[in-house]
C-alpha positions in Angstrom: 93.3 308.6 20.7 93.7 305.3 22.5 93.3 301.9 20.7 90.0 301.3 22.5 88.7 304.7 21.5 89.9 304.0 17.9 87.9 300.8 17.9 84.8 302.5 19.3 85.1 305.2 16.7 85.5 302.7 13.9 82.4 300.8 15.1 80.4 304.0 15.3 81.3 305.0 11.7 80.3 301.6 10.5 76.7 301.8 11.8 75.3 304.2 9.2 77.0 302.1 6.5 75.2 299.0 7.9 71.8 300.7 7.6 72.7 302.1 4.2 73.7 298.6 3.0 70.3 297.3 4.2 68.6 300.1 2.3 70.6 299.3 -0.9 69.6 295.6 -0.6 65.9 296.5 -0.6 65.9 299.7 -2.7 63.0 298.4 -4.9 60.5 298.1 -2.0 61.8 301.3 -0.5 61.4 303.2 -3.7 57.8 302.0 -4.1 57.2 302.9 -0.4 58.6 306.4 -1.1 56.3 306.9 -4.1 53.2 305.7 -2.2 54.1 307.9 0.9 54.7 311.1 -1.1 51.7 310.7 -3.4 49.5 309.8 -0.5 50.7 312.9 1.5 50.1 315.2 -1.5 46.6 313.9 -1.7 46.1 314.4 2.0 47.4 318.0 1.7 45.1 318.6 -1.2 42.2 317.3 0.8 43.0 319.7 3.7 43.2 322.6 1.3 39.9 321.7 -0.4 38.1 321.2 2.9 39.5 324.5 4.3 38.5 326.4 1.2 35.0 324.8 1.2 34.6 325.8 4.8 35.7 329.4 4.1 33.2 329.6 1.1 30.4 328.4 3.3 31.2 330.8 6.0 31.4 333.6 3.4 28.0 332.6 2.0 29.3 331.9 -1.5 28.8 328.9 -3.8 32.3 329.2 -5.3 35.4 327.7 -3.8 38.7 329.3 -4.4 40.7 330.2 -6.1 42.6 327.1 -5.2 46.0 326.9 -7.1 44.6 329.5 -9.5 41.2 327.9 -10.2 37.8 328.4 -8.7 35.3 325.5 -8.3 31.7 325.1 -7.4 31.1 323.6 -3.9 29.6 320.3 -5.2 32.6 319.8 -7.5 35.0 320.7 -4.7 33.3 318.2 -2.4 33.6 315.4 -5.0 37.2 316.4 -5.6 38.0 316.2 -1.9 36.2 312.9 -1.5 38.2 311.4 -4.4 41.5 312.6 -3.0 40.6 311.0 0.4 39.7 307.7 -1.2 42.8 307.5 -3.3 44.9 308.5 -0.3 43.4 305.6 1.7 44.3 303.2 -1.1 47.9 304.5 -1.3 48.2 304.3 2.5 47.0 300.7 2.8 49.4 299.8 -0.1 52.2 301.4 1.8 51.4 299.4 4.9 51.6 296.2 2.9 54.9 297.2 1.3 56.3 298.2 4.7 55.3 294.9 6.2 56.8 292.9 3.4 60.0 294.9 3.7 60.3 294.2 7.5 59.5 290.5 7.0 62.2 290.2 4.3 64.8 292.0 6.4 64.0 289.7 9.4 64.3 286.6 7.4 67.5 287.7 5.6 69.2 288.8 8.8 68.4 285.7 10.8 69.5 283.5 7.9 72.7 285.4 7.4 73.6 285.3 11.0 72.7 281.7 11.6 74.5 280.5 8.5 77.6 282.5 9.4 77.6 280.9 12.9 77.0 277.4 11.7 79.8 277.7 9.1 82.4 279.2 11.4 85.1 277.1 13.0 84.5 275.0 16.1 87.1 277.1 17.9 85.0 280.2 17.4 81.7 278.5 18.3 83.1 277.0 21.5 84.5 280.4 22.6 81.2 282.1 22.3 79.3 282.9 25.5 76.3 280.7 26.4 73.2 282.1 24.8 75.1 284.3 22.4 73.4 283.0 19.2 70.0 283.1 20.8 70.5 286.7 21.9 71.7 287.7 18.5 68.9 285.9 16.6 66.2 287.4 18.8 67.0 290.7 20.5 69.7 291.9 18.1 68.0 290.9 14.9 64.8 292.4 16.4 66.6 295.7 16.7 67.7 295.5 13.1 64.2 294.7 12.0 62.9 297.6 14.2 65.4 299.9 12.6 64.1 299.1 9.1 60.5 299.5 10.3 61.5 302.8 11.9 63.3 303.9 8.8 60.2 303.1 6.7 58.1 305.1 9.1 60.6 307.9 9.1 60.6 307.9 5.3 56.9 308.1 5.2 56.8 310.9 7.7 59.6 312.8 6.0 58.1 312.6 2.5 54.7 313.6 4.0 56.3 316.6 5.7 57.9 317.6 2.4 54.6 317.2 0.6 52.8 319.4 3.2 55.5 322.0 3.1 55.5 322.1 -0.7 51.8 322.5 -0.7 52.1 325.3 1.9 54.7 327.1 -0.2 52.4 327.0 -3.2 49.5 328.3 -1.1 51.3 331.1 0.9 55.2 331.2 0.6 55.6 333.7 3.4 53.7 331.8 6.1 55.4 328.5 5.2 58.9 330.0 5.1 58.4 331.5 8.5 57.5 328.1 10.0 60.3 326.4 8.1 62.9 328.7 9.6 61.6 328.0 13.0 61.6 324.2 12.5 65.2 324.4 11.3 66.1 326.0 14.6 64.3 323.2 16.4 66.4 320.6 14.6 69.6 322.3 15.6 68.6 322.4 19.2 67.8 318.7 19.3 71.1 317.5 17.8 73.0 317.2 21.2 70.1 315.1 22.6 70.3 312.6 19.6 74.1 312.2 20.3 73.4 311.5 23.9 70.8 308.8 22.9 73.3 307.1 20.7 75.9 307.0 23.4 73.5 305.6 26.0 72.1 303.0 23.6 75.6 301.6 23.0 76.0 301.0 26.7 72.5 299.5 26.8 73.3 297.1 24.0 76.3 295.8 25.9 74.4 295.5 29.1 71.7 293.5 27.5 74.1 291.1 26.0 76.0 290.6 29.3 72.7 290.0 31.1 71.5 287.4 28.5 74.8 285.6 28.7 74.8 285.5 32.5 71.2 284.3 32.7 71.8 281.6 30.2 74.7 280.3 32.3 72.7 280.4 35.5 69.8 278.6 33.8 72.1 275.6 33.1 73.1 275.3 36.8 69.6 274.6 38.1 70.5 271.1 39.5 73.6 272.4 41.3 71.7 275.4 42.6 69.0 273.1 44.2 71.6 270.6 45.5 73.8 273.2 47.1 71.0 275.4 48.4 72.3 278.4 46.5 68.9 279.8 45.6 69.3 283.0 47.7 72.8 283.7 46.2 71.4 283.2 42.7 68.5 285.5 43.5 70.9 288.2 44.7 73.2 287.8 41.7 70.3 288.0 39.2 68.8 290.9 41.1 72.1 292.8 40.8 72.4 292.0 37.1 68.8 293.0 36.5 69.3 296.3 38.4 72.4 297.1 36.3 70.8 296.3 33.0 67.6 298.1 34.0 69.4 301.2 35.0 71.1 301.5 31.7 67.8 300.8 29.9 66.0 303.3 32.0 68.4 306.1 31.1 68.2 305.3 27.4 64.4 305.1 27.5 64.1 308.5 29.3 66.2 310.2 26.6 64.5 308.4 23.7 61.0 309.0 24.9 61.7 312.6 25.8 62.8 313.6 22.3 59.3 313.6 20.7 57.8 315.7 23.4 60.6 318.2 23.3 60.3 318.3 19.6 56.5 318.8 19.6 56.7 321.6 22.2 59.4 323.4 20.2 57.5 322.9 16.9 54.3 324.3 18.3 56.4 327.3 19.5 57.7 327.6 15.9 54.1 327.7 14.6 53.1 330.3 17.1 56.2 332.4 16.1 55.1 332.1 12.4 51.5 333.2 13.3 52.9 336.2 15.3 55.0 337.2 12.3 52.0 337.0 10.0 49.9 339.0 12.4 52.5 341.8 12.3 52.7 341.7 8.5 48.9 341.5 8.1 47.9 338.9 5.5 45.4 339.7 2.8 44.3 336.2 2.0 42.8 334.7 5.1 41.6 331.6 3.3 45.1 330.7 2.1 46.7 331.5 5.5 44.1 329.4 7.2 44.9 326.4 4.9 48.6 326.9 5.5 48.2 327.0 9.3 46.2 323.8 9.2 48.8 322.2 6.9 51.6 323.3 9.3 49.8 322.0 12.4 49.1 318.7 10.6 52.7 318.5 9.5 53.8 318.7 13.1 52.6 315.1 13.6 54.9 314.0 10.8 57.7 316.0 12.3 57.0 314.2 15.6 57.2 310.9 13.9 60.5 311.8 12.4 61.8 312.9 15.9 60.6 309.6 17.4 62.2 307.6 14.5 65.4 309.5 14.9 65.6 308.6 18.6 64.8 304.9 17.8 67.4 304.7 15.1 70.0 306.2 17.4 69.0 303.6 20.1 69.2 300.8 17.6 72.5 301.8 16.0 74.8 299.9 18.4 72.8 296.7 17.7 73.2 297.2 14.0 77.0 297.4 14.4 77.2 294.4 16.7 75.2 292.2 14.3 77.4 293.2 11.3 80.6 292.8 13.3 79.6 289.4 14.5 78.7 288.2 11.1 82.0 289.4 9.7 83.9 287.8 12.6 82.2 284.4 11.9 82.8 284.7 8.2 86.5 285.5 8.7 87.1 282.2 10.4 85.2 279.6 8.4 85.3 275.9 9.3 88.3 274.6 7.3 87.8 272.1 4.5 89.9 270.7 1.7 89.2 268.9 -1.5 91.0 265.5 -1.0 89.0 262.3 -1.0 91.3 259.4 -0.4 90.2 255.8 -0.8 90.2 255.4 3.0 90.8 257.7 5.9 93.0 255.1 7.6 95.6 254.8 8.9 95.6 258.0 11.0 99.1 259.1 12.0 100.2 261.9 14.4 103.8 263.1 14.3 104.9 265.4 17.2 101.4 266.9 17.3 100.8 269.9 19.6 98.0 272.3 20.2 97.9 275.7 21.9 94.9 277.7 23.0 95.3 281.4 23.2 96.4 281.3 26.8 98.0 277.9 27.3 99.7 274.9 25.7 97.3 272.0 25.8 99.2 269.2 24.0 102.8 268.6 22.9 104.8 265.9 21.1 102.0 263.4 20.6 103.1 260.7 18.2 101.2 257.5 17.3 99.6 255.5 14.4 96.1 254.2 14.4 95.7 251.2 12.1 92.5 250.1 10.4 90.3 248.1 12.8 92.5 249.0 15.8 91.0 250.1 19.2 93.0 252.8 21.1 92.2 253.8 24.7 93.2 257.2 26.0 93.5 257.8 29.8 94.9 260.6 31.9 94.0 263.0 34.7 91.4 265.7 34.1 92.7 268.6 32.1 95.5 266.6 30.6 94.5 267.3 27.0 92.4 264.2 26.2 89.4 266.1 24.9 91.6 268.4 22.9 93.2 265.4 21.2 89.7 264.0 20.5 88.8 267.2 18.7 92.0 267.1 16.7 91.2 263.5 15.6 87.7 264.6 14.6 89.1 267.3 12.5 87.3 270.2 14.1 90.5 271.6 15.4 93.9 271.5 13.7 97.4 271.1 15.2 99.3 274.2 16.1 102.4 272.3 15.2 103.3 268.8 14.1 101.3 266.8 11.5 98.1 264.8 11.7 97.3 262.8 8.6 94.6 260.4 7.4 96.0 257.9 4.9 99.0 260.2 4.4 96.9 263.4 3.8 96.7 266.2 6.3 93.2 266.1 7.8 92.8 269.8 7.1 93.1 269.1 3.4 90.4 266.5 3.3 86.9 267.3 2.0 84.8 268.0 5.1 81.6 266.4 3.7 83.5 263.2 2.7 85.2 263.1 6.2 82.0 263.6 8.1 80.4 260.6 6.4 83.2 258.3 7.6 84.0 259.7 11.1 81.6 259.6 14.0 81.6 260.7 17.6 79.9 259.9 21.0 80.0 262.6 23.6 80.2 262.2 27.3 77.0 264.1 27.8 74.6 263.0 24.9 72.5 265.9 23.6 69.2 265.0 22.0 66.8 267.5 20.4 63.0 267.8 20.5 61.8 265.2 18.0 61.3 261.5 17.4 63.7 258.6 18.0 64.3 258.3 14.2 64.9 262.0 13.8 67.5 261.9 16.7 69.3 259.0 15.2 69.4 260.5 11.7 70.4 263.9 13.1 69.5 265.9 10.0 71.6 263.6 7.7 70.2 262.5 4.4 70.7 259.0 2.9 70.1 257.2 6.2 67.3 254.6 5.4 64.9 253.0 7.9 66.9 249.8 7.7 70.0 251.7 8.7 68.2 253.0 11.8 67.2 249.6 12.9 70.7 248.2 12.4 72.4 251.1 14.2 70.0 250.7 17.1 70.7 246.9 17.2 74.4 247.5 17.3 74.0 250.1 20.0 71.9 247.7 22.1 69.0 250.1 22.2 66.6 248.4 19.7 64.6 246.6 22.4 64.1 249.8 24.3 62.9 251.6 21.1 60.5 248.8 20.2 59.0 249.0 23.7 58.1 252.7 23.2 54.5 253.5 22.2 55.3 254.3 18.5 58.7 252.7 18.2 61.1 254.8 16.1 58.3 257.4 15.5 57.9 258.0 19.3 58.3 261.7 20.2 60.9 262.0 22.9 59.7 265.3 24.4 61.8 268.4 24.8 65.5 267.5 24.4 64.7 263.8 24.8 63.7 264.1 28.4 61.6 260.9 28.2 64.7 258.7 28.2 67.0 257.7 31.0 70.6 258.6 31.0 71.7 255.2 29.8 69.1 255.1 27.0 70.2 258.6 25.9 73.8 257.5 25.7 73.0 254.3 23.8 70.8 256.3 21.4 73.7 258.7 20.8 75.8 255.6 20.0 73.2 254.5 17.5 73.4 258.0 16.0 77.1 257.6 15.6 76.8 254.2 14.0 74.0 255.1 11.6 76.4 255.9 8.7 78.6 252.8 9.4 81.7 254.9 10.0 85.3 253.8 9.5 86.5 255.7 12.6 84.6 256.2 15.9 85.7 258.5 18.8 84.0 258.1 22.2 84.6 260.6 24.9 83.9 259.1 28.4 80.9 257.0 27.1 80.2 255.3 30.5 81.3 257.9 33.0 77.9 258.6 34.5 76.0 255.4 33.8 74.5 252.7 36.0 76.0 249.2 35.9 73.4 247.8 33.4 73.9 250.7 31.0 77.6 250.4 31.2 77.5 246.7 30.6 75.4 247.2 27.5 77.7 249.8 26.1 80.7 247.6 26.8 79.0 244.8 24.9 78.5 247.2 22.0 82.1 248.2 22.0 83.2 244.6 22.1 81.0 243.8 19.1 82.4 246.8 17.2 86.0 245.8 17.8 87.8 245.1 14.6 85.0 246.4 12.3 86.2 250.0 12.5 89.0 252.0 14.2 88.0 253.2 17.6 89.4 255.7 20.1 87.9 255.6 23.6 88.7 258.3 26.1 87.8 257.0 29.6 88.4 257.2 33.3 86.7 253.8 34.0 89.3 251.2 33.2 86.7 248.6 32.6 85.6 250.5 29.5 89.0 250.0 28.0 88.9 246.2 28.1 88.5 246.0 24.3 91.4 248.3 23.5 94.5 246.9 21.6 96.6 249.7 23.0 96.4 252.3 25.7 97.7 255.9 25.5 98.5 257.8 28.6 98.4 261.6 28.5 99.6 263.7 31.5 99.9 267.5 31.5 99.6 267.6 27.7 102.3 265.0 27.1 102.1 261.4 26.0 103.8 259.5 28.7 102.9 256.0 27.6 101.6 254.0 24.6 101.4 250.3 24.2 99.4 247.2 24.9 97.8 247.0 28.3 100.1 244.3 29.5 103.2 246.2 28.7 101.9 249.4 30.4 101.2 247.5 33.6 104.9 247.0 34.1 106.3 250.4 33.0 103.7 253.2 33.4 103.1 254.6 36.9 99.8 256.4 36.0 98.4 253.3 34.4 99.3 251.2 37.4 97.6 253.7 39.7 94.5 253.7 37.5 94.2 249.9 37.7 94.7 250.0 41.4 92.0 252.6 41.9 89.6 250.5 39.7 90.3 247.5 41.9 91.8 245.6 38.9 94.6 243.2 40.1 97.8 243.3 38.1 
């Protein structure tokens, strides 16, 4: 067996265990549901027997019903008994519906919480490597399949116990007739086994196709501006049409198999009942009332058998999704975001000694050495792809060096308490991302302990306070979906206010002015100039004008630090820095 086949086999063997684990977590509700289902089915079977016996008595012109289970009853008493069984059956059924709904709701909540928490607590490296739309697909479609599996299991349990109750009643009424039908139904189950295997196989392919489709569509959805600009609508349509066709073909094959199973089962089951009746006709029963009740029970039980067949197909179709959700949670939990316990008096100075970092397929940084003193401003420049953003992520502590050491106040950053660290380090991204909410909510960014005065001060330092006060409701103004009511410059300055709200010791800015107009850039440069000396700052930038406030400049080329020093000294000895100044039109 090849390694890939081994992995597929291991995944397949885990899926029943996943479902079994879900059942174990909710065994209380499932036990109650089992009791309600079985008791309700017994009452339904008793109702059918009583009604059949009453009908036979009326046809025979007698006022006595039975004997039923060894006892004879008058017609009025039998009618009252049947009506009571029907009423209690309804109560049990409605209670079962409530328990089943509570079970499904609880499973949905638990699965989404577990998956979301695992994702949010995994390392940045894992989060960044996930395809676009992965979490959304898992929390919606895949968790929906898990929920559907539990719902299906509950229905299957109800149907199975009902079938057992009907067959048990039938055996008590007329063992020979029931046994004949049972043997035929066992043969039906054996015939359908290969079809169930086929459904599981096709469902695994369907799960993978749906995930690939969701990832691709999420990626295309983020390229709307480029699509419109470059006139690529037709190409996008063709690509999406092809992806849709591939995903639909797999889904269609799975659905045909899954939906065919109940009909095949029902036809074979009816054939089994006919075979049982034929056998009884040959034998010649002496108790037509009992045989009539048994036949009605058997025909009624076919609906429960059909439910079980439908549930079996649905569980087989959902099995790959169960495995994928469990494997994803385990993968996230196996690589948690690193944290330590150290809480130094200050996180400065930050020192890097021969720091390097490797991704799985390439070396991104090597031999980076520097010391960032308290209150110092350091600019980082270099060509695209040189490793600047990787260095920023190392400085933020969301990645850790592959080799060398990176320390804060003499302690490796990986050993520092993450909560303590996050309160003192802040970040401004090149593309500021806002969420649907108010100005105040976007500045706070889910962090507790930030008072209203802190918001005002952060906005003032970020030169965005006047813009906020001009809004209809100030800090309580709702910014629309993802902050779409603000301009690019306002969004960037709001993200700077977010970074300053906790008054950090260390601030990292990644291309803060790369896509801004002149006025917005000027305001941000003013902010940076005012922050100089109040905290340690690292600015990654292509625009040389943004680096005016920097005490020193670091040059990174092809993953290596090729220059580090005050701007004046780099002008005379670093070729890349000289070229950058020339391109910016800054005279030496």
